[in-house]
N, C-alpha and C positions, 0 to 999 in steps of 0.2 A: 780101578779096583784090581783088575787082573795083575797088573805090574806090581802093585803093592803086595798082593798075596804071594806072588812069586818071590819078591824080595825078602819077605819074612822067612822063607825057607831056604834062601840062597846063602852062599858063603859070603864072608865080609868083602871079598874082592869083587863080587858080582853086584852086591847091594847098591853101591854108589851109582853105577850106570843105570840100574833099574829104577832107582828113585829119581834120577835125573829125567829119564824117559817118562815116568809117571807125572813129574812136574810139568814137563813140556805138554803132555796130553791135557793136563788140567788147565794150563794156560790157553790152549786151543779151545777147550770147552768154554772157558770164561769169555774168550773173544767171540765165539759164535753166539753165546747167550747175549752179549752186548749188541752184536749185529742184529739178532732177532728182535731185540727191544727197539733198536733204532729204526728198523724196518716195520715196526708196529705188528710184528708177528706174535709177540706176547705183550701183555699190558704191564703197567707199572707194578701192580700187585704181584703178578707172577715173577717179574724181575726182582722185586725186593724180597720175595720169599726164597728165591734160588741163590741169590748172590752171597749172603752171609755164610751159609754152610760151605760154599766153594772157597771162600776166602779163608775159612777156618782150616779146611783141608790143606790149602796152600801153606799156611803157617805150620801145620804139622809136618808136611813133607820137607819144608825148609829146615825145621828143627832136626829132623831125622838126618837130613843131608849134612847139616853142620856137625852133628854128633859123630857121624861116620868120618868126616874129614879130620876131626880132632883125634879120633881113635887111630886112624890109619892115614897119616899124612901122605900127600902125593910124592911119588918117587921121582 
């Protein structure tokens, strides 16, 4: 959330890097959630409640990153 909030108020040049970092952190969170489920630290219900919102956030970040890349193509 911190990186997303910073990206909102950043210049276009900074947004892409910040969104990429936020996406990496989200992927790490999803990985650790999966690991917790596999190690039985969380049950199926908790895993199934947490996974869909994280996937949706991933789609949103991916869309934002794609929009930024079409607006400002890489140099």
